C-alpha positions, -999 to 999 in steps of 0.1 A, spaced: 847 -252 12 835 -264 -19 810 -242 -42 781 -264 -33 789 -254 5 794 -217 -6 760 -220 -26 744 -231 5 755 -200 24 745 -178 -4 711 -195 -9 701 -188 28 711 -217 46 735 -207 69 764 -227 86 742 -224 121 713 -242 98 738 -270 89 749 -274 126 713 -274 137 705 -301 113 734 -322 122 725 -320 159 691 -328 152 702 -360 135 722 -368 164 690 -368 185 675 -389 157 702 -413 155 700 -420 194 663 -424 194 666 -450 165 695 -468 184 673 -471 213 640 -481 193 658 -511 178 674 -518 211 637 -523 222 627 -543 195 655 -566 200 658 -568 238 623 -560 252 615 -598 256 642 -606 278 636 -573 297 600 -586 305 612 -620 315 644 -609 339 637 -573 352 619 -569 382 581 -558 379 591 -524 400 613 -512 370 597 -495 340 606 -517 310 615 -487 290 644 -477 317 657 -513 316 657 -514 277 677 -481 279 703 -498 302 710 -523 275 713 -492 250 738 -479 272 757 -510 275 757 -510 239 781 -480 241 803 -498 264 787 -478 293 784 -497 326 752 -495 346 757 -488 384 735 -506 409 739 -492 443 721 -505 475 720 -499 513 704 -515 543 707 -496 575 745 -491 579 754 -514 553 758 -506 516 776 -513 483 779 -504 447 784 -527 417 784 -522 379 765 -544 354 769 -550 317 735 -566 310 744 -575 273 775 -594 283 753 -613 309 724 -618 285 713 -654 273 696 -638 240 715 -647 209 709 -614 194 723 -592 224 757 -590 208 740 -570 178 735 -542 203 769 -533 204 769 -527 165 737 -505 167 751 -473 178 779 -472 155 756 -482 125 732 -456 133 758 -429 136 775 -439 104 745 -437 84 736 -402 99 773 -390 89 771 -403 55 737 -390 49 747 -355 59 777 -355 38 759 -368 8 729 -342 15 755 -315 13 776 -328 -15 809 -326 7 838 -333 -16 869 -331 10 877 -344 47 873 -308 61 838 -305 49 833 -340 61 842 -331 97 822 -299 96 790 -316 90 796 -349 110 810 -333 140 779 -313 152 760 -349 155 777 -349 188 756 -322 201 725 -339 199 735 -372 206 753 -360 236 721 -341 249 701 -373 246 728 -396 264 731 -371 291 695 -365 299 688 -404 295 714 -415 320 696 -391 345 660 -401 336 665 -439 333 676 -442 368 655 -466 387 653 -461 427 633 -478 455 634 -473 492 617 -495 520 618 -502 557 619 -538 573 618 -539 611 624 -503 613 656 -506 592 657 -484 563 667 -498 529 674 -482 495 684 -493 461 692 -474 427 702 -488 393 714 -460 365 738 -457 339 774 -445 353 768 -406 342 802 -395 332 811 -423 308 775 -419 294 781 -385 285 819 -387 274 821 -422 259 788 -427 247 774 -391 240 808 -375 228 834 -401 215 812 -425 198 792 -397 176 825 -380 169 842 -413 156 814 -428 137 792 -397 123 827 -384 111 836 -418 97 803 -422 77 805 -383 65 842 -393 54 833 -425 34 804 -405 18 826 -376 9 850 -400 -9 820 -413 -28 813 -378 -36 846 -369 -50 848 -400 -72 815 -388 -88 828 -354 -96 
């Protein structure tokens, strides 16, 4: 640990506080990524998604697709049923849809770099210490979001029951979107900032 990190401990900013701050910025990165997704794609969502689906949920599906997480669509009618996966970004006609793949990495890189700069890390070990806890907050948002953005409907036609649901695939949403993405990109951002910090010394 560098003298800067040690000084933080002595001045009443314990390691737990750094972890909490990093986790909080993980939540912030996820929220910012979602908001930018909303700005870029909400127009297409309003045009193409059923009125029965909340707009904010449909935007979230694009956000999950931006993490390479598929959206699962299931449906049943009587004894018949099926499941399919959808990537709304890949099927989008919007010229800006491809940018949605870049938003999550950029947000996480920025958060990791900010943390390393804020605590003046000067070696890779310190960069990992400040960058890794971002995963806690990010995974929390991605896991909860995968559940609350599910859209489901039930109906009956001539006495035959039908139902449908659309939601991000839960396990990839948590493992890929919530853990792997922040582990890779927040630590990469922290490592880049750490390299700059070291040069300045």
